[in-house]
Each structure stands twice: as structure tokens, then as C-alpha cells.
ROPADO-952942 format. One record per residue (C-alpha): residue number from 1; y, z, x. Coordinates in Angstrom, 2 decimals, m for minus. Layout:
NUM|Y|Z|X
...
//
This chain:
1|20.38|16.54|8.52
2|20.80|13.70|11.04
3|21.53|10.37|9.38
4|20.59|7.12|11.10
5|23.55|4.74|10.65
6|21.13|1.86|9.98
7|19.92|3.58|6.81
8|22.23|3.47|3.77
9|23.08|6.82|2.18
10|21.31|7.79|m1.04
11|24.19|6.62|m3.20
12|23.85|3.06|m1.81
13|20.35|2.26|m3.04
14|20.84|0.79|m6.52
15|19.56|m2.81|m6.58
16|22.38|m4.12|m8.80
17|25.02|m2.72|m6.44
18|23.24|m4.00|m3.31
19|22.90|m7.54|m4.69
20|26.65|m7.63|m5.46
21|27.54|m6.09|m2.07
22|25.50|m8.58|m0.03
23|26.65|m11.61|m2.04
24|30.24|m10.53|m1.42
25|30.02|m9.46|2.24
26|27.42|m11.81|3.77
27|26.79|m14.60|1.22
28|25.43|m17.14|3.71
29|23.04|m14.80|5.49
30|19.39|m15.48|4.69
31|17.67|m12.91|2.51
32|14.28|m14.55|1.85
33|12.09|m17.35|3.13
34|8.92|m18.32|1.30
35|5.63|m19.88|2.28
36|6.28|m23.53|1.49
37|9.82|m23.77|2.80
38|12.09|m22.37|0.07
39|14.96|m20.22|1.41
40|17.45|m17.93|m0.36
41|20.73|m16.75|1.11
42|22.25|m13.60|m0.34
43|24.52|m15.76|m2.51
44|21.48|m17.67|m3.75
45|19.62|m14.43|m4.40
46|22.36|m13.44|m6.85
47|22.29|m16.92|m8.37
48|18.51|m16.61|m8.87
49|18.66|m13.14|m10.39
50|21.52|m13.35|m12.89
51|20.07|m16.05|m15.21
52|16.81|m14.10|m15.40
53|18.72|m10.91|m16.20
54|20.68|m12.69|m18.94
55|17.48|m14.16|m20.38
56|15.78|m10.77|m20.49
57|18.87|m9.28|m22.10
58|18.83|m11.96|m24.79
59|15.25|m11.09|m25.78
60|16.16|m7.43|m26.11
61|15.75|m5.74|m22.71
62|18.27|m2.93|m22.28
63|19.11|m0.28|m19.70
64|16.35|2.33|m19.57
65|13.66|0.00|m20.96
66|10.43|m0.59|m19.10
67|9.34|m4.17|m18.48
68|5.73|m5.01|m17.65
69|5.39|m7.64|m14.88
70|2.04|m9.34|m14.32
71|2.73|m11.94|m11.66
72|1.42|m12.81|m8.18
73|3.53|m12.12|m5.12
74|6.15|m14.82|m4.70
75|9.70|m15.94|m5.46
76|9.22|m15.73|m9.24
77|8.03|m12.13|m9.15
78|10.85|m11.15|m6.78
79|13.67|m12.49|m8.96
80|12.11|m11.01|m12.11
81|11.91|m7.60|m10.42
82|15.53|m7.65|m9.26
83|16.72|m8.97|m12.64
84|15.02|m6.05|m14.42
85|16.71|m3.57|m12.08
86|20.01|m5.47|m12.38
87|19.98|m4.50|m16.06
88|19.18|m0.89|m15.24
89|15.65|m1.31|m16.64
90|12.38|m0.24|m15.00
91|10.14|m2.71|m13.13
92|6.45|m2.05|m13.97
93|4.26|m4.40|m11.90
94|0.52|m4.36|m12.57
95|m2.50|m5.62|m10.71
96|m3.27|m9.28|m11.42
97|m7.00|m8.50|m11.26
98|m6.87|m6.07|m14.19
99|m8.77|m6.82|m17.36
100|m10.52|m4.97|m20.16
101|m10.39|m1.17|m20.23
102|m8.28|m0.81|m17.08
103|m5.73|m3.34|m18.30
104|m5.52|m1.57|m21.64
105|m4.94|1.75|m19.89
106|m1.94|0.61|m17.83
107|m0.37|m1.44|m20.67
108|m0.51|1.51|m23.05
109|0.45|4.08|m20.43
110|3.68|2.40|m19.37
111|4.81|1.86|m22.96
112|6.61|m1.42|m22.19
113|7.59|m3.54|m25.19
114|8.41|m6.67|m23.12
115|6.13|m8.28|m20.55
116|6.74|m11.10|m18.06
117|3.38|m12.56|m17.14
118|1.55|m15.47|m15.54
119|0.50|m17.81|m18.35
120|m3.10|m17.91|m17.15
121|m3.42|m14.13|m17.59
122|m2.20|m14.05|m21.20
123|m5.63|m14.59|m22.76
124|m6.83|m11.24|m21.36
125|m4.31|m9.45|m23.59
126|m6.15|m10.66|m26.70
127|m9.11|m8.48|m25.75
128|m7.30|m5.12|m25.63
129|m5.29|m2.69|m27.78
130|m1.64|m3.21|m26.74
131|0.26|m2.16|m29.82
132|3.44|m1.34|m27.85
133|3.68|m4.81|m26.22
134|5.27|m7.21|m28.70
135|7.27|m9.73|m26.62
136|5.98|m11.87|m23.75
137|7.54|m14.36|m21.37
138|4.87|m16.68|m19.93
139|5.74|m18.12|m16.51
140|4.02|m20.43|m14.01
141|2.25|m22.35|m16.75
142|2.35|m23.25|m20.44
143|2.86|m20.42|m22.96
144|m0.41|m19.12|m24.41
145|m0.68|m17.52|m27.89
146|m1.27|m13.75|m27.88
147|m1.99|m12.22|m31.25
148|0.85|m10.02|m32.52
149|3.31|m11.05|m29.77
150|6.43|m13.19|m29.78
151|5.89|m15.70|m26.96
152|8.62|m17.28|m24.82
153|8.35|m19.93|m22.14
154|10.00|m19.98|m18.73
155|13.11|m21.67|m20.13
156|14.28|m18.38|m21.64
157|14.98|m17.09|m18.12
158|16.67|m20.26|m16.84
159|19.91|m20.37|m18.83
160|23.57|m19.79|m18.06
161|24.27|m16.19|m16.98
162|27.70|m16.31|m18.64
163|27.78|m13.56|m21.21
164|25.60|m11.17|m19.20
165|26.58|m7.72|m20.43
166|26.94|m4.81|m17.98
167|24.79|m1.68|m18.40
168|26.05|0.84|m20.92
169|26.62|3.33|m18.11
170|26.55|3.17|m14.29
171|23.04|2.92|m12.84
172|22.48|6.17|m10.92
173|20.43|6.66|m7.72
174|18.10|9.04|m9.57
175|17.41|6.61|m12.41
176|13.87|5.26|m12.72
177|13.59|2.04|m10.70
178|9.90|1.28|m10.93
179|6.52|2.57|m12.02
180|3.75|1.68|m9.60
181|0.18|2.34|m10.62
182|m2.05|3.82|m7.96
183|m5.01|1.63|m7.11
184|m7.41|3.91|m8.94
185|m10.12|4.05|m6.26
186|m11.21|7.53|m7.41
187|m10.32|7.48|m11.11
188|m8.00|6.03|m13.73
189|m4.84|4.52|m12.28
190|m1.83|6.83|m12.54
191|1.69|5.49|m13.08
192|3.92|6.86|m10.33
193|7.53|7.10|m11.52
194|9.91|6.18|m8.70
195|13.69|6.50|m8.57
196|16.01|4.33|m6.50
197|16.36|7.27|m4.08
198|12.58|7.44|m3.78
199|12.42|3.76|m2.78
200|15.29|4.18|m0.30
201|13.71|7.32|1.20
202|10.37|5.56|1.63
203|12.23|2.98|3.66
204|13.38|5.72|6.04
205|9.86|5.75|7.42
206|10.79|2.38|8.92
207|13.91|3.73|10.60
208|13.85|1.13|13.39
209|14.41|m1.93|11.15
210|17.89|m3.42|10.81
211|19.80|m6.54|9.75
212|18.29|m8.59|12.58
213|14.75|m8.16|11.26
214|12.73|m10.51|9.10
215|9.96|m8.47|7.47
216|6.69|m10.04|6.36
217|5.77|m9.30|2.74
218|2.12|m10.22|2.28
219|0.88|m7.34|0.14
220|0.96|m7.41|m3.67
221|4.19|m6.57|m5.47
222|2.29|m4.00|m7.56
223|1.81|m1.97|m4.37
224|4.40|0.07|m2.46
225|3.47|m1.90|0.67
226|4.58|m5.10|m1.07
227|7.80|m3.80|m2.63
228|9.20|m1.53|0.07
229|10.28|m4.16|2.59
230|12.07|m6.19|m0.10
231|14.22|m3.13|m0.70
232|14.60|m2.23|2.99
233|15.86|m5.73|3.77
234|18.30|m5.64|0.85
235|19.57|m2.17|1.78
236|20.12|m3.04|5.46
237|21.19|m6.65|5.16
238|18.03|m8.08|6.76
239|15.57|m10.63|5.44
240|12.00|m11.01|4.25
241|9.32|m13.67|4.67
242|7.09|m13.71|1.59
243|3.53|m15.04|1.37
244|1.05|m14.36|m1.40
245|m1.61|m12.61|0.67
246|m2.90|m11.73|4.13
247|m5.00|m14.52|5.65
248|m6.51|m13.98|9.08
249|m6.85|m17.68|9.91
250|m3.15|m18.35|9.17
251|m1.77|m15.14|10.62
252|0.04|m16.45|13.69
253|1.12|m19.75|12.16
254|2.81|m17.84|9.31
255|4.58|m15.56|11.81
256|5.84|m18.57|13.79
257|6.78|m20.81|10.87
258|8.67|m18.12|8.93
259|10.28|m16.44|11.95
260|8.80|m13.01|11.25
261|9.97|m10.17|13.55
262|8.14|m7.29|11.83
263|4.99|m6.79|9.80
264|2.77|m4.06|8.47
265|m0.88|m4.00|9.61
266|m2.80|m2.10|6.98
267|m6.36|m0.90|7.48
268|m8.53|m3.41|9.31
269|m5.93|m6.18|9.54
270|m5.37|m5.56|13.28
271|m9.12|m5.67|13.95
272|m9.46|m8.92|11.95
273|m6.71|m10.58|14.00
274|m7.99|m9.26|17.33
275|m11.51|m10.58|16.66
276|m10.47|m14.15|15.81
277|m10.21|m16.95|18.32
278|m6.71|m17.65|19.61
279|m5.18|m20.98|18.62
280|m1.94|m21.13|20.61
281|0.29|m20.00|17.71
282|0.35|m16.56|19.36
283|2.36|m17.76|22.33
284|6.11|m17.16|22.23
285|5.76|m15.27|18.95
286|8.87|m14.07|17.11
287|7.03|m10.83|16.26
288|8.84|m7.95|18.01
289|7.32|m4.87|16.41
290|4.84|m3.81|13.76
291|3.70|m0.83|11.77
292|0.03|0.08|11.81
293|m1.83|2.33|9.38
294|m3.90|3.72|10.94
295|m2.73|3.47|14.55
296|m6.24|2.54|15.66
297|m7.29|1.52|19.14
298|m7.33|m2.09|17.87
299|m3.72|m1.72|16.71
300|m2.63|m0.33|20.09
301|m4.48|m3.17|21.84
302|m2.78|m5.65|19.48
303|0.64|m4.43|20.62
304|m0.31|m4.57|24.27
305|m1.84|m8.05|24.04
306|1.09|m9.65|22.22
307|3.97|m7.64|23.70
308|4.97|m5.98|20.41
309|6.19|m2.43|19.85
310|3.86|m0.33|17.70
311|4.81|2.33|15.15
312|2.91|4.23|12.49
313|3.62|6.35|9.42
314|1.75|8.29|6.80
315|2.59|7.31|3.25
316|1.27|7.03|m0.27
317|3.02|5.72|m3.38
318|3.94|9.21|m4.54
319|5.76|10.32|m1.39
320|8.28|8.75|1.01
321|6.82|8.35|4.50
322|6.99|12.05|5.48
323|5.34|11.46|8.88
324|6.64|8.87|11.36
325|6.06|8.04|15.02
326|8.39|6.96|17.76
327|7.83|3.64|19.54
328|4.41|3.00|21.12
329|2.74|6.37|20.55
330|0.30|7.19|23.33
331|m2.12|9.13|21.11
332|m4.45|6.92|19.03
333|m4.62|7.56|15.29
334|m1.58|9.84|15.18
335|0.61|9.59|12.09
336|3.49|11.11|14.02
337|5.65|14.08|13.04
338|7.85|14.94|10.05
339|10.95|12.77|9.78
340|14.36|14.43|9.26
341|14.75|15.95|5.82
342|11.03|16.45|5.22
343|8.89|19.58|5.36
344|5.10|19.47|5.57
345|2.32|22.06|5.74
346|m1.45|21.92|6.21
347|m3.09|24.34|3.80
348|m6.38|25.55|2.35
349|m7.39|25.46|m1.31
350|m5.08|28.42|m2.01
351|m2.04|26.78|m0.37
352|m2.23|29.15|2.61
353|m1.55|27.52|5.98
354|m4.58|26.94|8.18
355|m4.62|27.59|11.94
356|m3.44|24.82|14.26
357|m6.23|22.33|14.90
358|m8.00|23.19|11.65
359|m8.24|20.56|8.94
360|m6.64|21.22|5.56
361|m4.68|19.45|2.85
362|m1.24|18.03|3.66
363|1.49|19.15|1.26
364|5.06|17.81|1.31
365|8.58|18.43|0.05
366|11.98|16.92|0.86
367|15.56|18.20|1.23
368|17.02|15.22|m0.67
369|16.64|15.41|m4.46
370|14.57|12.62|m6.10
371|13.26|11.45|m2.70
372|9.68|11.63|m3.92
373|7.93|10.76|m7.17
374|9.28|11.90|m10.52
375|5.76|12.61|m11.75
376|2.87|10.64|m13.25
377|3.87|8.81|m16.40
378|2.27|10.27|m19.49
379|0.12|12.70|m17.50
380|1.76|16.11|m17.40
381|m1.48|17.77|m16.31
382|m1.90|15.57|m13.23
383|1.80|15.98|m12.40
384|1.57|19.78|m12.56
385|m1.61|19.80|m10.52
386|m0.06|17.65|m7.76
387|3.28|19.50|m7.72
388|2.00|23.09|m7.84
389|3.90|25.83|m5.99
390|6.86|23.53|m5.42
391|5.05|21.21|m2.99
392|3.46|17.83|m3.58
393|m0.27|17.93|m2.80
394|m1.39|14.68|m1.20
395|m5.15|15.14|m1.57
396|m5.45|14.08|2.09
397|m7.04|16.13|4.85
398|m4.94|16.50|8.03
399|m4.90|18.44|11.27
400|m2.16|19.08|13.82
401|m2.61|19.21|17.59
402|m0.89|21.57|20.03
403|1.81|18.97|20.71
404|2.82|18.81|17.05
405|1.20|15.45|16.26
406|m0.37|15.04|12.83
407|m3.69|13.28|12.28
408|m5.25|12.01|9.07
409|m8.80|13.35|8.79
410|m10.02|12.03|5.44
411|m9.37|11.88|1.76
412|m10.46|15.31|0.58
413|m12.91|13.60|m1.79
414|m14.31|11.40|0.99
415|m15.34|14.24|3.30
416|m19.06|14.40|4.15
417|m20.98|17.63|4.81
418|m24.30|17.22|6.60
419|m26.51|20.12|7.60
420|m23.64|22.58|7.94
421|m21.26|20.15|9.69
422|m18.11|18.64|8.16
423|m17.85|14.93|8.97
424|m14.80|12.69|8.70
425|m15.77|9.33|7.24
426|m12.81|7.81|9.07
427|m14.11|8.99|12.45
428|m17.57|7.56|11.73
429|m15.98|4.23|10.78
430|m13.81|4.18|13.90
431|m16.84|4.40|16.20
432|m18.83|1.83|14.22
433|m15.90|m0.60|14.42
434|m16.01|m0.44|18.21
435|m19.09|m2.66|18.08
436|m17.90|m6.27|18.55
437|m20.18|m7.58|15.80
438|m18.75|m5.31|13.11
439|m15.87|m6.66|11.06
440|m15.43|m3.78|8.60
441|m17.14|m0.49|7.84
442|m17.17|2.26|5.20
443|m18.92|5.60|5.64
444|m19.89|7.54|2.51
445|m21.98|10.55|1.58
446|m25.26|9.96|m0.24
447|m27.62|12.54|m1.65
448|m30.03|14.12|0.82
449|m33.62|14.89|m0.07
450|m33.25|18.14|1.90
451|m29.77|19.59|1.34
452|m26.09|18.62|1.36
453|m25.34|14.97|2.34
454|m26.63|12.12|4.45
455|m24.33|9.52|6.01
456|m24.51|5.90|4.86
457|m22.49|3.26|6.68
458|m21.83|m0.04|4.92
459|m20.80|m2.86|7.27
460|m20.01|m6.55|7.32
461|m20.15|m8.78|10.37
462|m17.47|m10.63|12.29
463|m17.78|m14.43|11.94
464|m20.74|m15.73|13.92
465|m21.89|m12.23|14.94
466|m24.61|m9.84|13.83
467|m26.44|m6.73|15.00
468|m29.68|m5.13|13.88
469|m29.30|m1.64|12.33
470|m31.42|m0.07|15.03
471|m29.27|m1.64|17.74
472|m26.16|m0.30|16.02
473|m27.62|3.22|16.03
474|m28.33|2.95|19.76
475|m24.74|1.79|20.28
476|m23.50|4.87|18.42
477|m25.83|7.39|20.08
478|m23.65|7.98|23.19
479|m20.43|7.78|21.20
480|m20.77|10.38|18.47
481|m22.37|13.78|17.86
482|m25.93|13.68|16.62
483|m25.02|14.97|13.16
484|m22.50|12.10|12.59
485|m24.90|9.27|13.38
486|m25.65|7.50|10.07
487|m29.09|7.74|8.59
488|m28.54|4.69|6.39
489|m27.10|1.26|7.25
490|m26.26|m1.23|4.54
491|m25.26|m4.77|5.56
492|m22.95|m6.58|3.11
493|m21.25|m9.97|3.13
494|m17.96|m8.14|2.63
495|m16.93|m4.68|1.50
496|m15.38|m4.28|m1.95
497|m11.62|m3.99|m1.63
498|m8.60|m3.45|m3.82
499|m5.97|m6.24|m3.72
500|m4.09|m4.01|m1.24
501|m7.05|m4.14|1.16
502|m8.23|m0.56|0.63
503|m12.01|m0.33|0.77
504|m13.31|0.83|m2.60
505|m15.57|3.52|m1.23
506|m16.31|4.82|m4.70
507|m18.18|1.57|m5.42
508|m20.20|1.83|m2.20
509|m20.88|5.50|m2.96
510|m21.86|4.78|m6.57
511|m24.39|2.10|m5.54
512|m25.79|4.50|m2.95
513|m29.07|3.63|m1.28
514|m29.80|0.08|m2.45
515|m33.15|m1.71|m1.92
516|m31.70|m3.56|1.09
517|m30.38|m0.38|2.78
518|m31.98|0.38|6.14
519|m33.23|3.96|6.68
520|m33.20|5.28|10.24
521|m35.84|7.92|9.56
522|m38.29|5.38|8.12
523|m37.72|3.15|11.15
524|m38.98|5.85|13.50
525|m35.70|6.32|15.41
526|m35.25|10.03|16.10
527|m31.85|11.62|16.72
528|m32.14|15.07|18.23
529|m29.58|17.78|18.81
530|m28.65|17.91|22.48
531|m29.70|21.22|23.96
532|m27.64|22.81|26.70
533|m29.35|24.49|29.60
534|m28.91|28.23|30.11
//
């Protein structure tokens, strides 16, 4: 297998070892800059992490333990994460929006005894069964009582690191580094167990990044998109720029102020930026290249407008970027081809390969051991179902063209079947988003009064823009086959999203045809099948 010299080998991925290596070899090189002006060199990164590690050790955290972390993206969360791994323990970040039943599920599933949390979130723990969680450190505010828990303030993590004990055994590349819970858009969140090798291998999808890059981290730390670049930078000796969230109106000023050279445009981010008015911060940008998922026409136009190199990948928390592109792919929406060391197949429901050009499920395996997930925590049935026949089943529909390029078609569960035709919700959305008034769109299946499904498109408008549903249908008529044109249009202020900016289609689908949903058939607009002459 070819090895890119920019990518550390699998035995150089342990966070504790990397922190020590960088502090020794390049102590004055910048590792992190934060929104607000704080900067850490690699020496300062070590100085930030060790007191936290010692504090956690003093309250009982040991190698192999799992530590729940419930903090927003920022410097505090970063040093807590690295301190947990420095001890050889497992970092378990959870969504700061969780409450009630969902919070109870992830707290009990991970089995952590110690939690490091934002003080303002502590009260939510009083409303759930969390019998395993008995020790809390409350940060970013005053400690709050939680029934049945020993509570510590921030001072417990701010002491002298002298006396920090080493792990009982060397931390191995295949040890559990983190558990990341999937966003749960289609069901209960599942805890994906990730080794250090898994995190390193995911970084190989971003093969073009090196020590000269400063990578923007603006996705939550409980998401692989938020954690991966922190590890890539550490592994390659580069740096990160960390902000709490993506904000369209501050996009270019953040890039300029923090000196960002690379960022990740997820979902509709590229479209949001392209549809805003320019302010002058775009000129002379430090941004050199970006990753886009998907590689939409807006993303390609973004690269062309601002002189940045575009790349794309296909990834999910469970896998490690099996598909990657080269620079500036010419084919819109391609996810690329398998990277070295990865095998993929497109199969039917019986795991038999489908003909080229036919859509099926993407399944994956890797040559390197531990390079993908170690299963779903506490869910042997889901693990076995995903890993059947020795391949990991992604649940995503794909097709491959004659040139070997792979294309995402749809989540298997999001596919729409209307009057004998299979419809990709993603392709419907892509055409709807071509309208300049549309800011975001989600296509879902709703029950038909005849048979199979009807197509509903939920949309929100770009600032200061709007379009009547009938006008939108006329815009779509020359752009898509008759059977794909939505019957229903629902206009919303904004689409429901996870904190990682994924549209929660299951919520749109569950609400279905609401009283304010426009119905094309009731409006009198007729869409007919085009008949060919003989």
C-alpha cells in the first residue's frame, strides 16, 4: 500500500505521544488559535493539558475509563479531550442540546462514571436516571447540585501537574480513543467506538493537508467533523482555528482574522456563503483549499470565485473516509474513488454486486486493522447487522459511473418511490436549490392517496427573497423529469437541523402535509408525461 509521507503511520496516532512529540520537536509552533484572540503553541498545549489530566486522575479517572464531556466547542473542551486521552481514557462527547429521554439514553449507554460538563447544563441531569454517573466537574460557571453526584468546580482541573502518574501500560493504537454518538436522525443515537487508528485513518481522507495548514474547526466536538481536524493538525504538526459554530455573516472575517487556510463546507454552507452579499473580507483571503460534502455546483462555483482548490470525500462516523477526490474534480457531486487501503462495493439487499450505473448500498472494508469503528457500544445486534459478511454496511445508496467515480444517491431510508419510479431526494433538492430565492430544501416522501409516495419539498428562503410555490414548480418543470416534480411545497422559516447542520428529514417527514402545505394538484397545475413521437 502506498503511504503518503505527510500522513503519520498507524503507530504514531496516540494523542499522549503526539503531544509529547510536538512539545519536544516544535514547541514554539502554533497549534491553536481561538475566536477572541487566545493562541496556544505546542508547548502551551502541553501546559494546558497536563493540569487537567492530573486533576481528572485525582478524582479517580484511570486508563480505560470513559469520561462523559458535555461542553461547547472551544478551548476548554479541547484541553479536556486531550487530557482524557493523555491518561489513556476514552473521550465521550455528547450533544449540548440533549435533554430528557435522549440525554438519559446516551448517559446510560456510555457507562461513564465521571462527567465534565458546562455548569448551566447540570440541572438537566436531575430529570433523568443516570445511576452510573456519580462524579461531575462543572466548568464555565458555578457548580450546580446534582442529586447523587459528587460535584467539583473548575479549580480541580487547574492545579500543579506534578505527581501525574503514567498509564499502567503503554497506550496502544487500537485502544478506544473516543465514543461519538451518531446524530440520531432516524432513530436512537448509537455510540460509535473509535480507536486511535480509526481517527488517524479518517484523517487520511484529507491527504493534502500538512504542517503549513491552519484548519477551521467550527463544527461541534461531539461530531467527527469537529474532532477530526484537531487530530489531523496534531498528527501532522499543523494548526487549527477554533470557533464555536458556523456563522454565514462572519464567515470571511473569521477566515481572515484567524488565518485559516482550509475549511470543511458541509451541506448547504457553500450555498449560504455564495448567496450573501460580499463585504470585502473575501479579498486576499488566506483560504487556499476546502473540502465540500457534497461537491455541489455551488461548492465548485465557490472554489472558482475565490481561487480555492476544491476536494470532496464520503464519510460517516463509523468509517474512515473510504472515498476521496483529487484536486478540483470536474464532475459535480462525485465523492471520488476509493483511497489506498480501502475496498468498496455497491450491492443489493443480498450483498450481491449490482451492475455499473445501478444504485445499491455502499459497503466498505479496510486493509489496516482497527481503521474503522469497533462496533456500536452496548448494541451487539446493530453491530452485527452493520458488519455482516465481513463488510461494513453504510446504509447509503451509491452508484458508479463508467469512469470509476462514485456518487451518493440517497440514504436508503430517504429514497422516494412514486408511480413506479425511484426518486433520489438529494437530486430533487439539488434542482430546487438552483432557484436563487431558495436558501435550503428537503425532499421527503409523503403518503399518496393513490399508491406509493408523493414528493413534498420543504424550503426556506434566502434573506430578502421569496417565490410562490406555483412559480417554483414552473422553474422546475424544464429541469427535472415529470415524476420528480414535487406535488407538495411547504415554506418554513428554517428547516430543522442537528447541531452538525444535517437537515432532520425525519421531522419534516413526520409532520407530513401540514395545513400550510401547498398542493400542486389542488392549484390546478398539471404535470404531464412527455410523449415521444413515433
